[in-house]
C-alpha positions in Angstrom: 111.0 83.4 124.4 114.8 83.2 123.9 116.4 81.5 120.9 117.4 77.9 121.4 120.8 77.2 122.9 121.8 74.9 120.1 121.6 74.9 116.3 120.5 72.0 114.2 122.8 71.1 111.3 120.8 72.2 108.3 121.4 69.0 106.4 121.2 66.1 108.8 119.7 67.6 112.0 122.7 67.0 114.3 123.6 69.5 117.0 126.2 72.2 116.4 127.2 75.6 117.9 124.9 77.9 119.9 122.4 80.0 117.9 123.0 83.8 117.8 120.3 86.0 119.3 117.9 87.8 116.9 119.0 91.3 115.9 117.5 94.3 117.5 115.7 95.5 114.3 114.3 93.7 111.2 116.8 95.3 108.8 119.8 94.0 110.8 118.1 90.6 111.2 117.5 90.3 107.4 121.2 91.0 106.8 122.2 88.5 109.6 120.0 85.7 108.3 121.0 86.4 104.7 124.7 86.0 105.6 124.1 82.8 107.5 122.0 81.4 104.6 124.7 82.3 102.1 127.4 80.7 104.3 125.4 77.5 104.8 124.9 77.1 101.0 121.1 77.1 101.4 119.4 77.9 98.0 117.3 80.7 99.4 117.4 84.4 98.9 115.7 87.5 100.3 113.2 89.3 98.1 110.6 92.0 98.8 111.0 95.4 100.4 113.8 94.4 102.8 115.9 93.1 99.9 115.6 96.4 98.2 116.4 98.2 101.5 119.7 96.1 101.6 120.5 96.9 97.9 119.3 100.5 97.5 120.4 103.2 99.9 117.8 105.6 98.4 114.9 103.7 100.0 116.3 104.2 103.5 115.4 107.9 103.8 113.3 110.5 102.0 109.9 110.1 100.5 110.0 106.3 99.9 111.4 105.3 103.4 109.0 103.0 105.3 108.8 100.5 108.1 108.9 96.8 107.6 107.0 94.0 109.5 108.1 90.9 107.6 110.8 89.3 105.5 110.1 87.6 102.2 112.3 84.7 101.0 112.2 82.4 98.0 113.8 78.9 98.4 114.4 76.1 95.9 112.2 73.1 96.5 115.3 71.0 97.0 116.5 73.3 99.8 113.1 73.7 101.6 113.9 71.2 104.3 117.3 72.9 104.9 115.7 76.3 105.2 113.0 75.0 107.6 115.7 73.5 109.9 117.8 76.7 109.7 114.9 78.9 110.8 113.9 76.6 113.6 117.5 76.5 114.8 117.5 80.3 114.8 114.5 80.4 117.1 111.8 81.1 114.6 108.4 79.5 115.2 106.6 77.8 112.3 102.9 78.0 111.7 102.4 74.2 111.8 99.0 74.1 110.3 99.7 76.6 107.5 103.0 74.9 106.6 101.4 71.4 106.5 98.7 72.7 104.2 100.7 74.9 101.9 104.3 73.7 102.4 104.8 72.6 98.8 104.5 76.3 97.7 104.7 78.5 100.8 106.0 78.5 104.4 105.4 80.8 107.3 107.5 81.5 110.4 107.3 84.1 113.2 109.9 85.6 115.5 109.6 84.2 119.0 108.6 87.6 120.4 106.2 88.3 117.5 108.1 91.4 116.3 108.1 90.2 112.7 107.3 87.3 110.4 109.0 85.4 107.6 107.1 84.4 104.5 108.7 81.9 102.1 107.7 80.9 98.6 109.1 77.8 96.9 110.6 78.0 93.4 108.4 80.8 92.0 106.6 83.9 92.9 103.0 83.6 91.7 101.0 86.9 92.0 99.6 88.8 89.0 102.0 86.7 87.0 104.4 83.9 87.6 108.1 84.5 88.0 110.1 81.3 87.8 113.1 81.5 90.1 114.5 78.0 89.7 118.2 78.0 89.2 118.5 81.7 90.3 119.0 81.1 94.1 122.7 80.4 94.3 124.2 83.8 93.5 126.8 85.6 95.6 124.3 88.2 97.1 122.0 87.9 100.1 119.1 88.8 97.9 117.7 87.9 94.5 119.5 89.5 91.6 118.6 93.2 90.9 116.7 92.1 87.7 114.7 89.6 89.6 113.9 92.1 92.4 112.7 94.5 89.8 110.5 91.9 88.1 109.0 90.8 91.5 107.7 94.3 92.0 106.7 95.3 88.4 104.7 92.1 87.9 101.9 93.4 90.3 99.0 94.7 88.3 97.3 96.5 91.2 100.6 98.1 92.2 100.7 100.6 95.1 102.9 103.5 96.0 105.1 101.3 98.2 106.1 99.0 95.4 106.5 101.9 92.9 108.8 103.6 95.4 110.9 100.5 95.8 111.4 100.2 92.0 112.1 103.9 91.7 114.8 103.6 94.3 116.3 100.5 92.7 116.5 102.4 89.3 117.9 105.5 91.0 120.8 103.5 92.6 121.7 100.9 89.9 122.4 101.1 86.2 120.6 99.0 83.7 123.3 96.9 82.2 126.9 96.3 83.2 127.2 95.1 86.8 123.7 96.5 87.6 120.3 95.3 86.5 120.7 92.6 83.9 118.6 93.5 80.8 119.0 90.0 79.4 117.1 88.5 82.3 114.3 91.0 81.9 114.2 90.4 78.1 114.1 86.6 78.5 111.2 86.7 81.0 109.1 89.4 79.3 109.8 88.1 75.8 108.1 84.8 76.6 104.9 86.2 78.3 102.9 89.0 76.7 100.7 89.5 79.8 103.7 89.9 82.1 105.3 92.2 79.6 102.2 94.3 79.3 101.9 94.8 83.0 105.6 95.7 83.4 105.3 98.3 80.6 102.3 99.9 82.3 104.0 100.0 85.6 107.2 101.5 84.1 105.0 104.4 82.9 103.8 104.8 86.5 107.4 104.9 87.7 108.2 107.6 85.2 105.2 109.6 86.4 106.2 109.2 90.1 109.8 110.3 89.3 108.5 113.4 87.5 106.5 114.4 90.6 109.0 113.2 93.3 112.6 113.1 91.9 115.3 112.0 94.4 117.9 114.7 95.0 121.4 113.3 94.5 120.3 110.1 92.8 123.1 108.3 91.0 120.9 107.7 87.9 118.1 109.6 86.2 115.1 107.3 86.6 113.3 108.7 83.6 116.2 107.8 81.4 116.4 104.3 83.0 112.7 103.7 82.3 113.1 104.9 78.7 116.0 102.5 78.2 114.2 99.6 79.7 111.1 100.2 77.6 113.2 100.4 74.4 115.0 97.2 75.4 111.7 95.4 76.1 110.3 96.5 72.8 113.3 95.3 70.8 113.7 92.0 72.7 112.9 88.8 70.8 109.4 87.5 71.4 108.2 83.9 71.5 105.4 82.5 69.3 103.2 82.4 72.4 103.9 86.0 73.1 103.0 87.1 69.6 99.8 85.0 69.6 98.7 86.4 72.9 99.5 89.9 71.8 96.9 89.6 69.0 94.2 89.0 71.6 95.4 91.9 73.7 93.2 93.3 76.5 90.1 91.6 75.2 90.9 88.8 77.6 92.3 89.5 81.1 96.1 89.0 81.1 96.8 89.0 84.8 95.7 87.1 87.9 94.1 88.6 91.0 95.0 85.9 93.6 93.4 85.9 97.0 95.6 86.5 99.9 96.5 83.2 101.6 95.8 83.8 105.3 98.2 82.6 107.9 
């Protein structure tokens, strides 16, 4: 099925210029859609593996390179209708039943030829922990910020090699601090939630172990040093009363969620 010949205006639904055809591969399509979303002022940003592919060259080749079958976006609730109209105008097909049932928190679209899908969460990413992304979807980049990308991966308790590799490449390509990964954002999130903090610290140890076994030749930054710096920053960051109260309970009570996969 070809993309529609016209686009809908994302705010009011009026007809505008012809839609561009979908790109030949998912990486180029993610960049194309991201640029259009940014230009249209839609409060939505790419996250997940493709976002890290766009931001970190180290993940494009070598031991952590992989294929992609979907795009993951987060959109502000106030921009959900805009994003839906935008994706429809680009030729993407909505799962009408799923979107009607889960649309307050999630949306699902598929490329017209079925090559890939687009999964959208609204306002927050809720997996092993909740990452609130309200107010963080209007930046100058096509993706979430580097700090938020890191947190979306490290919040997974049952983390796999794919996610560990994504984080390792992010840390190999970008410094912690300066114009890289914002330590203030990480400190603010983890200093308010002991469970989230505990999971991230555990996963950072796994990153260090992976780096020890499979270091990337020519990496801009030493991942072991980056991990050590992050762990020290997390330990020194101010902690909320709720964080300190929950820390006293520790692992005697489960601190993470194991959400069931919502089927499309």
